[in-house]
N, C-alpha and C positions, 0 to 999 in steps of 0.2 A: 251322810246319810248312815245312819248303822242299821245292820241286818239283823233280823227278826230269824228266833230260830223253835220249835214248836215242839210241847212234846204231845204227843195225841195218842189215842185207845179207837181200836178198828177191831169191828165185833162180828162174827160172825152172824148169819140168821137164828142159829141157835145158842149167841150170846156168849162162846168160846170169846177171848180177849188178846189182844197181841198188843204191847205197848213199843213204843217207838222215840226218837228225837229224829229231826231230819230240820234244814234249812229253805224247803221250801212243801209248805206242806200241801198244796194243788199237785205237784206234778208227783208227793209221794202218794198221795191219794189213788192216784189215777195210775200209779205202778203195781197199788195192795188190788185194787177192781180188777185190772188185766191181768193178774199174775206172771207178772215180768220179772219176778225174781222167785224162785224156788226158795219152801223152808215154810217154816211155821205156819206161816198167815195165811201161803197157798195154799197147803194142806187142807187146811182148816176153812177154806172157803173165808177168811175175816174181808169184808170190801165194803163196810158199811163205818163211814166215820162216826164218832158216838160220842168224842171230847178230847179238845186242846184247850193247850196254854202255851200261851207264848213267852218269851226273854229275848232280852235283848241279848245280853252273853251265853257264851253257847255250853262254859263249864257248870252256868245256874240251870241251862235246860238238861245236861247229861244229872247234875244231880237230883233234879226231880225225877227224871227218868227212873233213874239207881230207886229212888226211892220209892214211887209207884212201884216197880218188881216187887219188891220187899215185900207190900202188902198182902196181907190175905183179899182174896177174892172179895169177898163181903164188901170192905172197903172200896176195893173198888166199884163197884157196884153201886155202893151211893156215892162216890165220886161224880160218877155218870148221869147218876139220875138227879142231881142237884143240876147238872146246868142241862140236861136233854131226857128230862122224864117221860119222852114218849120212844126214847131211844132213836131217833129218827135220826138218818143220815145227814150228818152236816153240810156234805158237799154235793147236796141235791140241786142245790139252786145254783152253782158254780158254771160257769159258759165252759165249757168245753171243746 
């Protein structure tokens, strides 16, 4: 059984963006939504999962995260809008 890694963008209501990588997207989203870690996403109330991409190899996920973090904001917004035009919280339907 192969492990899955995710690169994700989480946003605040005012569309401040945080990009991260994780091996457990559900747990990490829960941590963002409940302010478990102090830092950027907690400070700016980034709680809505608006985009993610899955990888089998953690190195590929880290490379993608690094690539996205280097992008201009406009390119990140376009990436989100292609997958999630209404910017809904993709984790809303998850059982918690």
